[in-house]
N, C-alpha and C positions, 0 to 999 in steps of 0.2 A: 504494499500499500504506500503511496506516494505521499509524502506530506506538503501540503502547500504553504510556501513562503511567500509571503506578500511581496511585490516588487520594491516597496519602500523599505523593506527590511534589509532587502538584498543591497540596496543602495546604501544602506548605513554600514553594512559589512565591508562593501567594497572602498568606501570612503575611508573607513577606519583601517583596513590594510594598506591604503595607499598613504595615508598617516604615519604609520608604523615604519614605512620604507623610508619616507623623508625625513622622519624624526631622528631614526636611530641609524641612519646612513648606511641601511641594509644589514646592519648586525643582526645575525640568527639567533644570536642570545637573548636579545632583548625582547622584551615583553613576549615572553614563550607560550603566555595562554591565548594569545591572539594568533589562532590557528582555525582550520576546519574542523576540527574535532569538539569544538565546543560552540554553542550559540554564542555570539557576540555579546549579549546582555550577562553573561558569565564571565566575560574576560576581564582580567586584574585592570583597574582602575578605569572602568567602564561602569556607568550606572544608566539603566533602563528607566523609562516613564513605563508604570504597571499597566496602564490602559492600552497604549499603542505598541508597548515594546521597540520603542526608538530610543536611541542614543539622547540623554537629557543631561549627562555629565560626562566629563574626563578630568581625572584627577592624575595628572602626569608630574608632579612637583617632584625635587630633589633628584633629577635624573642627568646624567651627565653624558648625553650623546652626541651633543654638538652637531645635530641636523637643523633642519628647517621646517616651516609651516607648509603641507601640502595645500594644494589650492581646494582639495576634494573636502577638507574642513568644511569650507561652505556648503555643502551637500548634506550635512548633518541639520536637517532643518528643525530639529526639535531640541537641539543643544540650549541649554540654559546657563551652564557653567561650565568654563574649562578653567584649571588651575594648572598654570605652568612657572610656579614659583622655582626658583632655582634650578632651572633645567638648561641653561648654557646654549640656547639656539642662536643660529645664524640667521642672517636676512631679515626680510621684512614681513609684516603680516600680509598675508595675500589678500587683495580686494575682494575676493569672493565671501570671506569672513563676514564683511561689511552686510551682507544681505540674512544675515542670522537673527532675524526680527524676535525669537523668544529669548536672545540672550539678557540676563538679568545682572545688573551690578558690574563690578570689574574688579579681575583678578591679575597678578601680576606677570608680566612676559619678561624672560630675560634678567637684565639687570634691574628689576623694580621699575620698568617701564610700565605704565599701565596698558591693560590688553582689554581695550572694549571695542565693539564695532561701531563704525559711525553710525549715527542714528538719521542719516540721510537717505 
């Protein structure tokens, strides 16, 4: 019997895997739970909404991967919170992140820079 996976959930999984690749510079040892054997809502550092089973929070603080944020982060349309404190990121925040309308408040990006999508 096949299990029906909504396209929106598949979109979140693809976005997270692309984020992992960019964020960790492709390090296969980073975020080991982020793989096909578990539903992404059970992945380390990922919180999903109960009702829609979509990514609502990412707690990725205190990691030293030295990667960048992937534009795919903008596809996590239910994302409300992302914590990137002390994560040693390079580059800029992709403009696609500005489309995250559910994002609340602000958390740190890199060296105590505010991470908050533009309200435009």
